[in-house]
N, C-alpha and C positions, 0 to 999 in steps of 0.2 A: 414490505413488512411481513412479519409472521405473527402468529398468535401463540400465546402461552397457554398453559393449562388453566389459567385463571379466568374462567368465564369469557374466553374469546378476546381478551385485552390485546390490542395491537402493540407490538414491541418494535424496537429499532434495530436494524442490522447496520453496522458500520464496516466499511472497508478502508483500510489505511494503505495507500500506495507509497512505498519508500523507494527512492532512487538516489544514486550517488550524485553529488553535485558535479557540475561541469568542472573539469580540471583535476578531479580526483581519479587516480589510477583505478581502472576496473579490469582486473585480470580475467574475471569470468566472462565479461563482455568481449574481451579480446579473444578468449578461447572459443566462444560461440561464433564470432566472426570468422575465425580461422576454420572452424568445422564447416560452417556454411559454404565458405569458398571452396574447401576441399570437396564438398558434395556437389559442386558445380553451380552454385548460386553466384551470380555476378552483380556488380554494381553496389556492393555493400560499402558504404563510406565509414560507418561506425556502428557499434552495438553497445548499448548500455544495459546492464542487467539490474533488476530490482527485485522487490518482494511485495507481496500483498498479505496483509493481516486482516482476518475477518473476526469481528466481535459482535456477538448478540447481546444487546443491552436490555435489561429489564426496566425500560423507560418508555414513556409515551410522549413526553415533551421533546420535540426535535431540537430545540435550542439548548436545553439541558444536556441532551445526548451529545450534541456537538461540543459543548464546553467540556464535558467529561472526557471525550475522546481526545480533544486538544491537550488536556492535562496529561492524559496517558502518553501521548506522543512526546511532550516536553519532558516527562519524567523517565520513560522507559523505552517506548517503541521506536524512537528515531534518535539518531545521533546528529544533533544540529551542526556539528563541526564539519561533517562530511556528507550528510544526507539532506534531501528535501522530502517533504511528504505532502500528500493530498488526501483529504477525507471525503468519502462518499457515504451518504446516509440513504437508507431505503426502508 
């Protein structure tokens, strides 16, 4: 957690980890796997590429923070048709 300028109030940092669902074509993952193989790394069965979104919330209640970030994911941050997501709060 970090503190805001508001008299040391502890706020919540959220990290949303998005990854493509199994079975969804991942051309970036395939390109990474090819590059790693070209660089001499062996034993690579598969590479899946994703993204991390960090959000600093002006919130002190972790339950409310999680509910808010869940709503953000359902509304904008994740495409439920092709992606899964996980939320970490700190």
